[in-house]
C-alpha positions in Angstrom: 142.7 -0.9 65.1 143.5 2.5 63.6 146.8 2.7 65.5 147.8 -0.6 63.9 147.2 0.8 60.4 149.3 3.8 61.3 152.2 1.7 62.5 152.1 -0.4 59.3 152.3 2.9 57.3 155.1 4.3 59.4 157.0 1.0 59.2 156.6 1.0 55.4 158.0 4.5 55.1 160.9 3.7 57.5 161.8 0.6 55.4 161.6 2.6 52.2 163.9 5.3 53.7 166.4 2.6 54.8 166.4 1.2 51.3 167.0 4.6 49.7 169.9 5.3 52.2 171.4 1.9 51.6 171.2 2.3 47.8 173.0 5.7 48.0 175.8 4.3 50.2 176.3 1.3 47.9 176.3 3.6 44.8 178.9 5.9 46.4 181.2 3.1 47.3 180.8 1.4 43.9 181.6 4.5 41.9 184.1 6.1 44.2 187.1 5.0 42.1 185.6 6.0 38.7 187.6 8.5 36.7 186.3 12.0 36.3 184.7 12.9 33.0 183.8 16.2 31.2 180.8 16.7 29.0 180.9 19.7 26.7 177.7 21.2 25.3 177.2 24.3 23.1 174.9 26.9 24.7 171.4 27.0 23.4 168.4 28.6 25.1 166.0 25.8 24.2 164.6 23.5 26.9 166.1 20.5 25.1 169.6 21.7 26.2 168.4 22.1 29.8 166.8 18.6 29.7 170.0 17.1 28.3 172.1 18.7 31.0 169.8 17.5 33.7 169.8 14.0 32.3 173.6 13.9 32.2 173.8 15.3 35.7 171.4 12.6 37.0 172.8 9.7 35.0 176.6 10.1 34.9 178.5 9.7 38.1 181.6 12.0 38.7 180.9 14.1 35.6 181.6 17.8 35.0 179.2 19.4 32.5 180.6 22.4 30.6 178.6 24.8 28.4 180.5 26.8 25.8 179.3 30.3 25.2 180.8 33.7 24.2 178.4 35.6 26.4 179.2 35.2 30.1 175.6 36.1 31.0 174.4 32.8 29.4 174.0 30.5 32.4 172.7 26.9 32.6 171.7 25.1 35.8 174.0 22.3 36.9 176.7 23.3 34.4 179.6 25.7 34.2 179.7 28.3 31.4 183.1 28.7 29.8 184.3 30.8 26.8 185.8 28.8 23.9 189.3 30.2 24.5 189.3 29.0 28.2 188.0 25.5 27.4 191.4 23.8 27.2 192.6 25.2 30.5 189.2 24.5 32.2 189.3 20.8 31.1 192.9 20.4 32.3 192.0 21.8 35.7 188.8 19.7 35.9 190.4 16.4 35.0 193.9 16.6 36.3 193.6 18.7 39.5 192.7 16.9 42.7 190.3 18.6 44.9 191.6 19.9 48.2 189.9 18.2 51.2 
């Protein structure tokens, strides 16, 4: 009796895992041809900035998030920190340079 309950639970987890895997594969195929985008955010030490960067990272597919800051020690998770003078060159490289496979 107890082994039947365990088998039902294990089967439910296996089906959920298969669903998550299938969803990721379908999403990757669906968005594989989307153009690359760049989102630019001014550096701010508040949590709202970190939340915005995390939301953009989780929502937008094939997106590069760039944080503008004069101080190279200012780092944000999931984003690249660039000085204002280097922004144009960075965007050109991020958008128009194909990655080497």
